[in-house]
C-alpha positions in Angstrom: 0.0 0.0 0.2 3.1 2.5 0.7 4.2 2.1 -3.2 1.1 3.1 -4.0 0.2 5.9 -2.2 4.0 7.0 -3.4 2.9 6.5 -7.0 -0.1 8.2 -6.4 1.0 11.3 -4.4 3.9 11.6 -7.4 1.0 11.6 -9.9 -0.5 14.6 -7.8 2.3 17.0 -7.7 3.0 16.3 -11.0 -0.2 16.7 -12.3 -1.3 19.7 -10.0 1.9 21.2 -11.9 0.2 21.0 -15.6 2.8 18.2 -16.6 -0.7 16.2 -17.7 -2.1 19.5 -19.6 -2.3 19.1 -23.5 0.6 19.8 -25.1 0.3 22.3 -27.8 3.4 21.4 -29.6 2.8 17.7 -29.9 4.7 16.3 -32.9 6.7 19.0 -33.3 10.9 17.6 -32.7 12.7 15.6 -35.0 14.9 12.6 -34.0 11.6 10.7 -33.1 13.9 7.1 -32.6 14.8 8.5 -29.2 11.9 8.6 -27.7 11.1 4.9 -28.6 12.4 2.6 -25.8 15.5 0.1 -25.7 15.1 -3.8 -24.4 13.0 -6.2 -23.9 13.1 -6.3 -20.1 12.0 -2.9 -20.0 9.2 -3.0 -23.0 8.1 -5.8 -21.6 7.2 -4.0 -18.0 5.6 -1.4 -20.0 8.5 1.2 -19.7 8.6 1.8 -16.4 11.8 1.1 -15.6 13.5 4.8 -14.1 13.9 3.5 -11.1 15.6 0.0 -12.1 19.4 -0.9 -11.9 22.0 -3.2 -12.7 20.9 -3.6 -16.3 22.7 -2.0 -19.3 19.8 -0.9 -20.9 19.6 1.5 -18.6 21.7 3.7 -20.8 18.5 4.7 -22.2 16.3 5.2 -19.4 18.5 6.5 -16.3 22.2 6.4 -17.0 22.6 6.4 -13.3 21.2 2.1 -13.4 24.3 1.1 -14.9 26.2 1.0 -11.5 24.9 -1.8 -9.7 25.9 -3.7 -13.1 29.1 -3.9 -10.9 31.3 -5.9 -13.2 32.5 -6.1 -17.1 29.1 -6.8 -18.9 27.6 -6.5 -22.8 24.1 -6.7 -23.9 22.4 -7.1 -26.9 18.8 -6.2 -28.1 17.2 -6.6 -31.4 13.7 -5.6 -31.9 11.4 -6.5 -35.1 8.8 -4.1 -36.3 6.2 -4.1 -39.2 7.0 -3.0 -42.9 10.6 -4.0 -42.5 11.7 -1.8 -39.6 14.0 -2.8 -37.4 15.8 -1.7 -34.0 18.7 -2.7 -32.6 21.1 -2.0 -29.5 24.5 -2.9 -28.1 26.1 -1.9 -24.6 29.5 -2.8 -23.4 30.3 -1.8 -19.6 32.9 -2.0 -17.0 34.5 -0.7 -14.0 37.4 1.6 -13.1 38.0 2.7 -9.8 34.8 3.9 -8.1 32.5 4.6 -11.3 31.2 2.3 -13.8 31.5 3.1 -17.5 29.7 2.1 -20.4 29.7 2.2 -24.4 26.5 2.0 -26.6 24.6 2.3 -29.5 21.1 2.5 -30.7 20.7 2.3 -34.1 16.9 2.1 -36.0 16.9 0.8 -39.8 13.8 0.8 -42.4 14.0 -1.2 -45.1 13.5 -0.3 -49.0 11.7 2.8 -49.6 9.9 4.1 -52.6 11.2 6.6 -54.5 8.4 8.2 -56.7 8.7 11.0 -59.4 6.7 14.1 -59.1 3.9 12.6 -60.9 4.1 9.7 -58.8 5.6 7.0 -61.1 8.1 4.4 -59.3 11.7 5.7 -60.0 13.7 3.4 -58.0 14.3 3.3 -53.8 16.6 4.2 -51.2 17.3 3.8 -47.7 16.7 5.2 -44.5 18.0 4.8 -40.9 19.1 6.7 -37.4 21.7 5.8 -35.0 22.7 7.3 -31.5 26.3 6.5 -30.1 26.3 6.9 -26.0 29.6 7.0 -23.5 27.9 6.5 -20.1 29.4 6.9 -16.5 27.7 6.5 -13.1 29.0 6.4 -9.8 27.5 6.3 -6.1 27.8 9.6 -3.8 26.6 10.3 0.0 27.3 6.5 0.9 25.2 4.3 -0.9 22.1 6.5 -0.3 22.6 8.4 -3.8 24.1 7.4 -7.4 24.3 9.9 -10.0 24.9 8.8 -14.3 25.3 10.9 -17.0 25.6 9.7 -20.9 27.2 11.9 -23.7 26.1 10.6 -27.3 26.2 11.5 -30.8 22.8 11.1 -32.9 22.4 10.9 -37.2 19.6 10.3 -39.3 20.4 9.6 -42.8 17.3 10.1 -45.3 18.7 8.9 -48.8 20.9 12.0 -49.6 20.2 13.9 -46.7 21.3 14.2 -43.3 20.7 15.5 -39.7 23.1 15.4 -36.7 23.0 16.4 -33.1 25.1 16.0 -29.7 23.0 15.8 -26.6 23.3 14.6 -23.0 21.3 12.6 -20.3 21.2 13.2 -17.1 20.1 10.6 -14.1 19.7 9.7 -10.5 18.8 6.9 -8.2 18.1 7.4 -4.8 16.5 5.2 -1.7 13.0 5.2 -0.9 11.3 6.4 2.3 10.9 2.6 2.8 12.9 -0.7 2.6 13.3 -2.0 -0.7 12.3 1.2 -2.6 13.9 3.2 -5.0 13.1 6.3 -6.5 14.2 8.1 -9.8 14.8 10.5 -12.2 16.0 11.4 -15.6 16.5 14.1 -18.2 16.9 12.8 -21.8 18.1 14.3 -24.6 19.5 17.9 -23.4 21.4 19.4 -26.4 21.6 20.8 -30.2 21.2 19.9 -33.3 24.1 20.6 -35.3 22.6 20.0 -39.1 19.3 19.7 -40.4 17.7 18.0 -43.3 16.7 21.2 -44.8 19.4 24.3 -44.9 18.3 26.8 -42.7 15.7 24.4 -40.7 16.4 22.4 -37.8 14.3 20.4 -35.5 14.5 20.1 -32.3 15.5 17.0 -29.7 12.8 15.4 -28.0 13.2 15.9 -24.5 12.3 13.3 -22.0 12.0 13.8 -18.0 11.0 10.8 -16.4 10.4 10.1 -12.6 9.8 6.7 -11.2 9.8 4.4 -8.1 10.2 0.5 -7.6 9.6 -1.5 -4.8 10.7 -5.0 -3.5 8.3 -6.4 -1.2 9.4 -8.4 1.8 7.2 -10.5 2.5 5.9 -12.3 -1.0 5.8 -15.9 -1.3 8.2 -15.2 -4.4 10.5 -12.1 -5.5 8.6 -9.3 -6.8 9.4 -6.3 -8.5 6.7 -3.6 -8.6 7.3 -0.4 -11.1 5.9 2.9 -12.1 7.0 6.0 -14.1 5.8 8.7 -15.4 6.8 10.3 -18.4 6.9 14.0 -19.7 8.0 14.5 -23.3 8.5 18.2 -24.6 6.3 17.1 -27.7 3.6 15.7 -26.3 1.2 14.8 -23.3 2.7 12.9 -20.1 1.8 9.5 -19.5 2.1 7.1 -16.9 3.7 3.5 -17.1 3.6 0.2 -14.8 5.1 -3.1 -15.0 5.7 -5.8 -12.2 8.5 -8.6 -12.5 7.6 -11.9 -10.9 10.7 -14.4 -9.9 9.8 -18.4 -10.1 12.3 -21.3 -10.0 14.5 -22.0 -12.1 15.4 -18.7 -13.1 12.3 -17.9 -14.5 11.1 -14.2 -14.7 7.4 -13.6 -15.5 6.9 -9.5 -16.7 3.1 -7.7 -17.4 3.0 -4.0 -17.8 0.9 -1.5 -19.4 1.6 1.8 -20.6 -0.8 4.8 -20.6 0.9 6.4 -23.5 -1.1 7.8 -26.3 -0.8 6.2 -29.7 -2.9 5.2 -32.8 -3.5 7.0 -35.8 -5.8 10.0 -34.1 -3.6 9.4 -30.8 -6.2 8.8 -28.6 -5.5 4.9 -27.9 -2.8 3.9 -25.1 -0.1 1.3 -25.8 -2.0 -0.6 -23.1 -0.7 -4.5 -22.2 3.0 -5.5 -22.7 4.2 -8.6 -21.8 7.5 -10.6 -21.7 9.8 -13.6 -19.8 13.5 -13.6 -19.0 15.9 -16.7 -18.1 18.7 -16.5 -16.1 21.4 -19.0 -17.2 25.1 -19.1 -15.3 25.8 -15.5 -15.8 23.9 -14.8 -18.7 20.7 -13.7 -19.3 17.6 -14.1 -22.1 14.3 -11.6 -22.2 11.7 -11.6 -24.5 8.7 -8.8 -24.8 5.9 -8.7 -27.1 3.4 -5.6 -27.3 0.7 -4.8 -30.1 0.9 -1.1 -31.2 -2.4 0.5 -32.3 -1.7 1.1 -36.0 1.7 -0.7 -36.0 0.7 -4.4 -35.2 3.0 -6.9 -33.0 6.2 -5.6 -31.6 8.5 -8.5 -31.0 11.7 -8.0 -28.9 14.5 -10.1 -27.6 17.5 -9.0 -25.7 21.1 -10.8 -24.4 23.0 -10.2 -21.6 25.9 -11.0 -19.1 29.1 -11.2 -17.7 32.6 -10.9 -20.3 
């Protein structure tokens, strides 16, 4: 009940400041692939991942979360969308002194796109892709009560013979919650500047995301359980809530349901809704899978593999 009260209090505080009001800038930023979450575990939890640590995929959600990885590790994730669109994520991390460091690559490819003339006649095909590379550092401060993290990244988008690039930083913090087993987190992603746009004289802005979340591991459940809840506030759309749960069973098996209230669909009037997934731990390696059905996009499958190196 305390976990639920904390989520409700956070929601009231944020909505009281107008964070959940209609956003007049909906869909006005560029580099939209930066708004798509990374990793099968996070996707299965509905994107409620800001206050979860010990995972390399945290570099895309809250860079402070990589500190608890604590050893040399690597992770790779693949996502399959409709219409030949695919996404991938690769991350390698290692400890150095009191810090944890990671290098990551996040990319999207969109297959072959049809090129047409002014008369609508097919004249061939062209390609398009997006990529973001990042360097992340995380360090614990104030004893073990607070963890800080930051990522510096270069972002590039290419469409046919046109391209755009930007530089940005992500900032994150994790802290112990007011009750045992609780973690509170916050992050701000894509703070930066567009160096060059697709069209001379016009530059897209970056999609800044402010996230705040709570996770909790209840002490008296018959099996280990992790509960999480987030609110995400984009600079180009309405704020939304996400929720997830992780249930660890025997044999290294983990089940994960999640739910996202992020609006989608052709008219922006449908929530992304339910997501599901599972994980399997095998001697220092972990395999994760997630499934979600997006309005107007169909089924999306994600797989991730991570472990010590």
